[in-house]
C-alpha positions as a printed NumPy array, in Angstrom:
array([[-46.002,  50.626, 122.206],
       [-43.71 ,  52.639, 124.436],
       [-40.005,  52.357, 124.862],
       [-39.158,  52.164, 128.541],
       [-35.422,  51.809, 128.168],
       [-34.242,  54.889, 126.294],
       [-30.561,  53.916, 126.084],
       [-28.454,  55.568, 123.439],
       [-26.386,  53.21 , 121.34 ],
       [-24.201,  56.119, 120.261],
       [-20.447,  56.32 , 120.48 ],
       [-19.09 ,  58.679, 123.127],
       [-17.847,  62.171, 122.36 ],
       [-14.153,  61.323, 122.008],
       [-11.485,  63.174, 120.004],
       [-10.002,  59.815, 119.006],
       [-12.958,  58.998, 116.743],
       [-12.257,  59.539, 113.041],
       [-14.278,  62.265, 111.34 ],
       [-14.752,  61.544, 107.622],
       [-13.27 ,  64.236, 105.377],
       [-15.815,  64.512, 102.589],
       [-13.628,  66.901, 100.589],
       [-10.876,  64.243, 100.5  ],
       [-13.414,  61.608,  99.502],
       [-15.653,  63.445,  97.053],
       [-14.571,  67.003,  96.227],
       [-10.902,  66.607,  95.336],
       [ -9.748,  64.326,  92.503],
       [-10.318,  61.486,  91.98 ],
       [-13.692,  62.477,  93.474],
       [-16.038,  59.545,  94.072],
       [-14.932,  57.39 ,  91.136],
       [-14.972,  54.161,  93.145],
       [-11.244,  54.219,  93.889],
       [ -9.869,  53.229,  97.266],
       [ -9.506,  55.665, 100.116],
       [ -6.86 ,  54.56 , 102.619],
       [ -6.15 ,  55.695, 106.159],
       [ -2.813,  55.099, 107.868],
       [ -3.699,  54.683, 111.548],
       [ -1.015,  54.908, 114.226],
       [ -1.877,  53.637, 117.699],
       [  0.431,  54.309, 120.625],
       [  0.544,  54.617, 124.391],
       [ -0.492,  57.765, 126.238],
       [  1.446,  61.022, 125.82 ],
       [  2.7  ,  60.781, 129.406],
       [  5.302,  58.232, 128.33 ],
       [  3.54 ,  55.282, 129.893],
       [  3.714,  52.253, 127.643],
       [  0.912,  49.838, 127.121],
       [  2.568,  46.478, 126.534],
       [ -0.809,  44.984, 125.703],
       [ -1.314,  47.241, 122.656],
       [ -0.519,  44.485, 120.108],
       [ -2.752,  42.106, 122.081],
       [ -5.623,  44.617, 122.007],
       [ -5.236,  45.006, 118.248],
       [ -5.044,  41.256, 117.6  ],
       [ -8.049,  40.61 , 119.855],
       [-10.   ,  43.149, 117.788],
       [ -8.805,  41.618, 114.503],
       [ -9.962,  38.204, 115.743],
       [-13.543,  39.569, 115.802],
       [-13.387,  40.455, 112.093],
       [-13.662,  38.419, 108.923],
       [-10.402,  37.17 , 107.424],
       [-10.377,  38.219, 103.766],
       [ -6.943,  36.83 , 102.954],
       [ -3.676,  36.337, 104.78 ],
       [ -3.004,  39.448, 106.901],
       [ -6.184,  41.233, 105.784],
       [ -9.278,  41.507, 107.95 ],
       [-12.466,  43.513, 107.726],
       [-16.222,  43.622, 107.56 ],
       [-18.851,  44.879, 105.148],
       [-17.371,  47.679, 103.083],
       [-13.891,  48.012, 104.619],
       [-10.647,  46.129, 105.214],
       [ -7.581,  46.56 , 107.431],
       [ -4.041,  45.224, 107.628],
       [ -1.122,  45.652, 110.017],
       [  1.715,  47.745, 108.579],
       [  3.988,  47.419, 111.625],
       [  3.758,  46.558, 115.292],
       [  5.841,  46.952, 118.435],
       [  4.992,  46.9  , 122.137],
       [  4.354,  50.66 , 122.187],
       [  3.046,  51.306, 118.653],
       [  0.902,  49.593, 116.036],
       [  0.416,  51.021, 112.547],
       [ -2.603,  49.919, 110.534],
       [ -3.896,  50.664, 107.07 ],
       [ -7.669,  50.726, 106.739],
       [ -9.426,  51.21 , 103.415],
       [-12.737,  51.294, 101.651],
       [-13.834,  51.912,  98.076],
       [-16.885,  52.319,  95.924],
       [-19.961,  54.445,  96.263],
       [-20.156,  53.992, 100.043],
       [-16.487,  54.772, 100.716],
       [-17.272,  57.256, 103.509],
       [-19.598,  54.805, 105.249],
       [-16.977,  52.062, 104.986],
       [-14.222,  54.2  , 106.509],
       [-16.516,  55.357, 109.28 ],
       [-17.666,  51.8  , 110.06 ],
       [-14.077,  50.551, 110.142],
       [-12.795,  53.326, 112.376],
       [-15.789,  52.999, 114.714],
       [-15.083,  49.273, 114.984],
       [-11.453,  50.093, 115.805],
       [-12.567,  52.589, 118.438],
       [-14.951,  50.126, 120.079],
       [-12.521,  47.209, 119.88 ],
       [ -9.231,  48.891, 120.791],
       [ -9.444,  52.533, 121.888],
       [-12.557,  52.797, 124.035],
       [-11.857,  52.704, 127.789],
       [ -8.085,  53.038, 127.251],
       [ -5.635,  55.942, 127.283],
       [ -4.183,  54.943, 123.904],
       [ -3.548,  57.702, 121.387],
       [ -4.388,  57.526, 117.688],
       [ -3.514,  59.518, 114.587],
       [ -5.214,  59.176, 111.223],
       [ -3.358,  59.995, 108.015],
       [ -5.337,  60.202, 104.791],
       [ -3.155,  58.633, 102.115],
       [ -3.099,  60.011,  98.557],
       [ -5.889,  58.645,  96.413],
       [ -5.231,  57.15 ,  93.003],
       [ -7.93 ,  57.187,  90.364],
       [ -9.179,  53.803,  89.17 ],
       [ -8.562,  55.046,  85.638],
       [ -4.806,  55.496,  86.253]])
């Protein structure tokens, strides 16, 4: 059997994609003890000062494609997300995963965000790795 359509289902080479930091997840305490790893994600309009008044709409449209875990918490297999704050020109999210597949969960969540909100836009994004707290604490 030959494959005639050799399309790549890969994400584009884009600096706005999150790159998992395996040192943060596994090397530094609490290592991979199953505890949560949380990203603070800030979305905003382009650096040129142009505002994107549809930013909250883009985010909510993406959230509508996800499972609702509880009030104000959405997600999919292995990760969850909530809105921290929102305005016309900026939305702040917190995305987290835990357990043995924490890196896969964070990557799946941020790729979903990229595909649902960032791709084909000029929106900017920053990812902040929040301090991790051991499950034993």
